[in-house]
MARPA-353924 format. One line per 3 residues: number of its first residue (from 1); their letters; for each residue x negated, z, y negated of N, C-alpha, C, O. Coordinates in steps of 0.001 Angstrom, whole numbers, plus 524288, in hexadecimal, padded with zeros to 5 digits. Layout:
BEGIN
NUM) a) X Z Y X Z Y X Z Y X Z Y ~ ...
//
This chain:
BEGIN
1) mda) C3C0C 48BFE D3C62 C3876 48E46 D369E C37AA 48C20 D32F2 C36DA 48779 D33DB ~ C3773 48D1C D2EFB C368F 48985 D2A78 C3267 48A2D D270C C309C 48E91 D2642 ~ C30CC 4869B D2517 C2B0F 4878D D219E C28BA 48BEE D1F85 C245E 48DC9 D2053
4) emk) C2C2B 48D49 D1CC8 C2B58 49347 D1A5F C2A26 4971D D1E91 C25E7 4995E D1EB7 ~ C2D71 497CD D219E C2CAF 49BE6 D2760 C2716 49B2A D29AE C2439 49EA4 D2B5D ~ C2646 496D6 D2976 C216A 49415 D2CF9 C1CE7 495D6 D28CB C190E 4983E D2A60
7) ffi) C1D65 494D2 D2490 C1879 495D8 D223F C1703 49C9F D203F C12A1 49E4B D1F32 ~ C1BCD 49F7B D2026 C1C87 4A489 D1EEF C197F 4A63B D23A9 C1584 4A8B3 D2294 ~ C1A6D 4A57D D28A5 C17E6 4A720 D2CFF C121F 4A749 D2CF7 C0F2E 4AB05 D2DB3
10) yll) C10BF 4A098 D2B93 C0B08 4A077 D2A7D C08CC 4A366 D2546 C0453 4A4AC D240E ~ C0B58 4A3AF D23F0 C08D8 4A7B5 D1F0C C0884 4AC96 D202C C0449 4AE95 D1F0F ~ C0C2C 4AFBB D2262 C0C49 4B4DF D2519 C067E 4B640 D28B3 C0351 4B9DC D28B7
13) ehy) C073A 4B0AB D2BF4 C0206 4B1AB D3016 BFDBE 4B0E3 D2DDC BFA3D 4B407 D2EDB ~ BFCB5 4ACCA D2A69 BF737 4ACE2 D273C BF6B8 4B15B D236F BF25A 4B35D D237D ~ BFA13 4B367 D202E BF9C4 4B753 D1DDF BF702 4BCDF D20AE BF338 4BF7C D1F48
16) aeh) BFA37 4BD5A D24AF BF885 4C186 D28DF BF47C 4BF76 D2A56 BF202 4C24C D2758 ~ BF113 4BCDC D2C65 BEBC4 4BAF5 D2E2E BE8AC 4BB9C D28D6 BE444 4BD5F D29A2 ~ BE992 4BAD8 D2491 BE5FA 4BA8E D1F12 BE6BB 4C061 D1E49 BE425 4C228 D1AA5
19) kkt) BE9B1 4C3C1 D20E1 BE8EE 4C909 D1EF9 BE54D 4CDA8 D230B BE341 4D1DE D21EF ~ BE5B2 4CA52 D289C BE42D 4CC26 D2C3B BE810 4D071 D2F79 BE6CE 4D4DC D30E5 ~ BEB7E 4CEA8 D2FF6 BF069 4D0DE D324F BF468 4CE17 D358F BF34B 4C9F4 D37BF
22) sad) BF9FB 4D0B3 D3605 BFDBF 4CCCF D39DD C00C7 4CB25 D35B6 C0002 4CCD0 D3145 ~ C03FF 4C826 D36B3 C0992 4C57C D33C8 C0D52 4C980 D34C7 C1103 4C92D D31B6 ~ C0DC2 4CDDB D3892 C11D9 4CFF3 D3881 C109A 4D446 D3453 C142D 4D580 D315A
25) ivl) C0C12 4D691 D33DE C0BB9 4DA74 D2F77 C0B60 4D818 D2A98 C0BE1 4DB23 D26E7 ~ C0A84 4D2AE D2957 C0AB5 4D165 D24AA C102F 4CF0E D2308 C112E 4CDAA D1E89 ~ C138B 4CEC9 D2716 C18F1 4CE8B D24BE C1AC3 4D2A0 D23E3 C1E73 4D2E4 D20CF
28) aqw) C18EC 4D6CD D2625 C1B8F 4DC62 D25ED C19B7 4DE1E D1FF9 C1CDC 4E0C3 D1D79 ~ C150C 4DCD6 D1DB4 C1360 4DEC1 D1936 C16F9 4DB6B D161B C1A25 4DDE2 D1377 ~ C1734 4D5F6 D15D1 C1A71 4D2A8 D12BE C1FD5 4D55E D1194 C2108 4D70E D0D3D
31) daa) C2359 4D5A0 D1685 C2820 4D93B D178D C288F 4DD59 D12B8 C2BBE 4DD2F D0F1F ~ C24C9 4E0DB D1386 C246D 4E67D D1247 C2283 4E53E D0B5E C249A 4E7D3 D07E3 ~ C1F96 4E243 D0A76 C1F0B 4E15F D04CE C23BA 4DDE8 D029D C230B 4DD01 CFDF0
34) gvt) C2834 4DBBD D0494 C2BB3 4D898 D02F7 C29ED 4D2D2 D015F C2BE6 4D0B5 CFD87 ~ C2675 4D088 D042C C2491 4CB7A D01B9 C265B 4C6EA D0590 C2617 4C24C D0441 ~ C279B 4C80B D08D7 C26F4 4C437 D0E1C C2AAF 4BEAF D0D4C C29F6 4BA3C D0EF7
37) dti) C2EDD 4C0DB D0A19 C32F4 4BBCE D07CD C303A 4B849 D03E6 C305E 4B37A D03D7 ~ C2DB2 4BB78 D009D C29E8 4B97C CFD30 C26CB 4B5F0 CFE9F C2711 4B188 CFCB6 ~ C2455 4B6D9 D012A C1FA7 4B37F D0408 C215B 4AF61 D0889 C1EC5 4AB9B D0A06
40) yrm) C25D0 4B0D6 D0A2A C2976 4ABB9 D0D0D C29B4 4A75E D092F C27AD 4A302 D095D ~ C2D2A 4A9EC D0508 C2FF1 4A4E5 D00EC C2A9D 4A324 CFDE1 C2B2B 4A042 CFA12 ~ C25DE 4A49C CFF3F C2118 4A2C0 CFB10 C1EF2 49D39 CFF83 C1AAF 49B08 CFF1D
43) ypq) C22F0 49BF5 D035D C2097 496B5 D0666 C2021 49295 D0228 C1C24 4900C D030C ~ C223F 49116 CFE76 C20F9 48D30 CFABE C1C38 48B5B CF943 C1A06 48721 CF89D ~ C1B15 49133 CF8D7 C1654 49116 CF4FA C1128 4925D CF852 C0CD8 490D6 CF6D6
46) yhv) C11DA 49522 CFCBA C0D93 49771 CFF92 C0B0F 49291 D03CF C0679 49210 D0529 ~ C103C 48EDF D0587 C0E3B 48A0C D099D C0BB2 4870D D067F C0933 48447 D0988 ~ C0AC8 485E3 D02B7 C0817 48204 CFF1B C03A4 483A2 CFD3E C01E0 480B2 CF9DF
49) eai) C005B 48864 CFE7B BFC89 48A73 CFBAD BF8A5 48C91 CFFB2 BFA9A 48C91 D0416 ~ BF368 48E7E CFF8C BF019 490F4 D0177 BF324 495B5 D038F BF620 49809 D0098 ~ BF271 49764 D090C BF441 49B3B D0A6E BF322 4A081 D07F6 BF614 4A442 D075D
52) ena) BEE75 49FE7 D06C1 BEB4D 4A418 D0482 BEE94 4A5D2 D00CD BF040 4AA49 D016C ~ BF043 4A2EC CFC3C BF2DD 4A34C CF8B1 BF7AC 4A5ED CF9D4 BF88E 4A9AC CF6F1 ~ BFB5F 4A4DC CFDA2 BFE24 4A86A CFFDE BFD71 4AD7C D007B C0035 4B0CC CFE5C
55) fdd) BF95E 4AE81 D03B1 BF7DB 4B40F D0497 BF6E3 4B6E7 CFFAC BF84A 4BB6D CFED5 ~ BF456 4B3D8 CFC6D BF30E 4B640 CF6E5 BF837 4B8F2 CF4BD BF7FE 4BD6E CF303 ~ BFCCC 4B631 CF4DB C011C 4B70F CF33F C03CB 4BB4B CF57C C0676 4BE96 CF336
58) ida) C0295 4BAC8 CFB5E C05FE 4BFC8 CFE0E C03F3 4C420 CFD24 C064C 4C84F CFD75 ~ BFF2E 4C38D CFBDC BFBB8 4C8A1 CFB75 BFD4B 4CB1A CF617 BFD1F 4CFD6 CF541 ~ BFECA 4C78B CF2AA C011A 4C9B0 CED16 C05F7 4CB96 CEE73 C06CC 4D020 CED18
61) llt) C0937 4C974 CF0A5 C0E4B 4CB0C CF0AA C0E4E 4D015 CF3B2 C11BA 4D35B CF2DA ~ C0A3C 4D0EA CF790 C0AA2 4D6B2 CF9DB C095F 4DA91 CF5B9 C0BAC 4DEA9 CF4B2 ~ C051A 4D86A CF372 C034C 4DC59 CEEF1 C0791 4DDF3 CEB10 C07A4 4E2A3 CE9FE
64) eaa) C0A8A 4DB66 CE926 C0F28 4DBB3 CE540 C1315 4DF7A CE865 C150C 4E37D CE69E ~ C13DE 4DD4D CEDA6 C18D4 4E04A CEF72 C159B 4E6AF CEFE5 C187B 4EA7D CEF47 ~ C10C9 4E77F CF0C3 C0EB0 4EC87 CF20B C0E6D 4EE9B CEC69 C0EDE 4F348 CEB60
67) nga) C0DC5 4EB4A CE946 C0E28 4EE78 CE2B5 C1539 4EE76 CE0C3 C169D 4EEC3 CDC2B ~ C1872 4EE1C CE4C0 C1E29 4EE7D CE23E C1E8F 4E9AB CDEF2 C21D2 4EA89 CDB86 ~ C1C90 4E4D1 CDE85 C1DBE 4E0BF CDC0B C2164 4DD17 CDF3F C22BC 4D90C CDD05
70) c) C22BE 4DDC1 CE2FC C272C 4D883 CE5F7 C2B59 4DC6C CE6C4 C2F87 4DB1D CE8C1
//
């Protein structure tokens, strides 16, 4: 498993914990919003900053998707 996938799983699990839900529910939400690939591709940025910054960015991506911006 490559570093990007390991980090993606780490991010997914910690985001789910942050939202007080499960990783499978979060992944389903990301997939439904069409942001999963975007989040995965953000590895270069997300892995070097505070994870809370990634959470904020993901929340913004989900809001944009809900508003039809993605």
